[in-house]
C-alpha positions in Angstrom: 0.0 0.0 0.0 1.4 3.4 -0.9 2.1 6.1 1.6 -0.7 8.2 0.1 -3.2 5.4 0.6 -2.0 4.9 4.1 -2.4 8.7 4.8 -6.0 8.5 3.4 -6.7 5.6 5.8 -5.1 7.5 8.7 -7.3 10.5 7.9 -10.4 8.4 7.9 -9.4 6.9 11.3 -8.9 10.4 12.6 -12.4 11.5 11.4 -13.7 8.5 13.3 -12.0 9.8 16.4 -9.2 7.3 16.4 -6.1 9.4 15.9 -3.9 6.7 17.6 -4.4 4.6 14.4 -2.4 7.2 12.6 0.7 6.9 14.8 2.7 4.7 12.5 2.1 6.9 9.5 3.0 10.0 11.4 6.2 8.5 12.6 7.1 7.8 9.0 6.1 11.4 8.0 8.5 12.8 10.7 11.3 10.7 9.2 10.8 12.1 5.7 13.7 14.1 4.4 13.2 17.9 4.3 13.5 20.1 1.3 15.8 23.1 1.1 12.9 25.2 2.3 12.4 23.0 5.4 9.1 21.3 4.5 8.6 17.5 4.2 9.9 16.2 0.9 6.6 14.7 -0.2 7.5 13.5 -3.7 7.2 9.9 -2.6 3.6 10.6 -1.7 2.6 12.6 -4.8 4.7 14.6 -7.3 2.3 17.6 -6.7 3.4 19.1 -3.4 -0.1 20.6 -2.8 -1.9 17.3 -3.5 0.5 15.5 -1.1 0.1 18.3 1.5 -3.7 17.7 1.5 -3.1 14.3 3.1 0.1 15.0 5.1 -0.7 18.0 7.2 -4.2 17.2 8.5 -3.0 13.8 9.6 0.1 15.3 11.2 -1.9 18.0 13.0 -4.6 15.5 14.2 -1.9 13.2 15.7 -0.1 16.1 17.4 -3.3 17.4 18.8 -4.7 14.1 20.2 -1.6 12.0 20.9 1.5 14.2 21.3 0.4 17.1 23.5 0.6 19.5 20.5 4.4 19.4 20.7 4.6 19.4 16.8 2.6 22.6 16.4 5.7 24.8 15.9 6.9 22.5 13.2 3.5 22.4 11.5 3.3 26.1 11.5 6.8 26.6 10.2 5.9 24.3 7.3 2.6 26.0 6.7 4.3 29.4 6.5 6.8 27.9 4.0 4.1 26.3 1.9 2.2 29.5 1.8 5.4 31.3 0.5 5.9 28.6 -2.1 2.3 28.9 -3.2 2.7 32.6 -3.9 5.6 31.7 -6.2 3.7 29.1 -8.2 0.1 30.4 -7.8 -2.4 28.7 -10.0 -6.1 28.1 -9.3 -5.4 24.3 -9.0 -2.5 24.8 -6.5 -4.4 27.4 -4.5 -7.6 25.2 -4.3 -5.5 22.2 -3.1 -3.8 24.4 -0.6 -7.2 25.8 0.6 -8.4 22.2 1.1 -5.3 21.3 3.0 -5.5 24.4 5.2 -9.1 24.0 6.3 -8.7 20.3 7.0 -5.5 21.1 9.0 -7.4 23.8 10.9 -10.1 21.3 11.7 -7.5 19.1 13.3 -5.7 21.7 15.3 -6.7 22.8 18.8 -8.0 26.4 19.1 -6.6 26.2 22.7 -3.2 27.0 21.2 -4.6 30.2 19.9 -1.7 31.8 18.2 -1.0 28.8 15.9 -4.7 28.2 15.2 -5.4 31.8 14.5 -2.3 32.2 12.2 -3.5 29.1 10.2 -7.0 30.6 9.9 -5.5 33.9 8.7 -3.4 32.0 6.0 -6.5 30.2 4.9 -8.6 33.4 4.7 -5.9 35.2 2.8 -5.7 32.3 0.3 -9.5 32.2 -0.2 -9.6 36.0 -0.8 -6.7 35.7 -3.3 -8.4 32.9 -5.2 -11.7 34.8 -5.4 -10.0 38.1 -6.5 -7.8 36.4 -9.1 -10.0 33.7 -10.6 -13.7 33.9 -9.6 -16.6 36.2 -10.2 -19.5 36.5 -7.8 -22.2 36.1 -10.4 -23.8 32.6 -9.8 -23.0 29.7 -12.1 -20.5 31.5 -14.3 -18.2 31.7 -11.3 -16.9 28.2 -12.2 -16.8 28.6 -16.0 -13.6 27.4 -17.5 -12.0 26.2 -14.3 -10.7 22.7 -13.6 -13.6 20.7 -12.2 -11.5 18.9 -9.6 -10.0 22.2 -8.3 -13.4 23.7 -8.2 -14.7 20.8 -6.0 -11.7 21.2 -3.7 -12.2 24.9 -3.4 -16.0 24.6 -2.9 -15.5 21.9 -0.3 -12.9 24.0 1.6 -15.2 27.0 1.6 -18.2 24.9 2.6 -16.3 23.3 5.5 -15.0 26.8 6.5 -18.5 28.1 6.6 -19.7 25.1 8.6 -16.8 25.6 11.1 -17.5 29.3 11.4 -14.1 30.2 9.9 -15.8 32.1 7.1 -19.1 33.9 7.1 -21.7 31.8 5.2 -23.6 34.9 4.1 -20.5 36.3 2.4 -19.1 33.1 0.9 -22.2 30.9 0.2 -22.0 31.7 -3.5 -18.7 29.8 -3.6 -20.0 26.7 -1.9 
């Protein structure tokens, strides 16, 4: 079974409130080499760093929250800041949508009790959503998605929908993008 498939299983275990089931996968994640920028080298998971990150960071955050007393939060946030910088360098709708999905799912797994990290991640997510909307989308109903990659649209819509459900974004303002 590939690492990506194992991460998907670990994420499902986490959603079922069994983060301990992800322990082995997280230990493997922590052993991954780091890139020059300091983030996990995720090429073995998926050649697309943003697609790989969609699975890596929510699992890592959930494990750190539930099983490791949040000790990995500084590392998670350092990597999130770096990924955000890298995203700005190779910004496309597809990359930004995958990053939005990764961010909201990671936010969902982090404890708001460690407010400064939680809040910073929320701010990065909101900044990304606003950037996507200003660069790529129009707020006029169905045509908002015209000409966009359907998979990226679903990732972005799902991220916005979850953010509205979790009160990270205001539903009244962002429902057109759900």
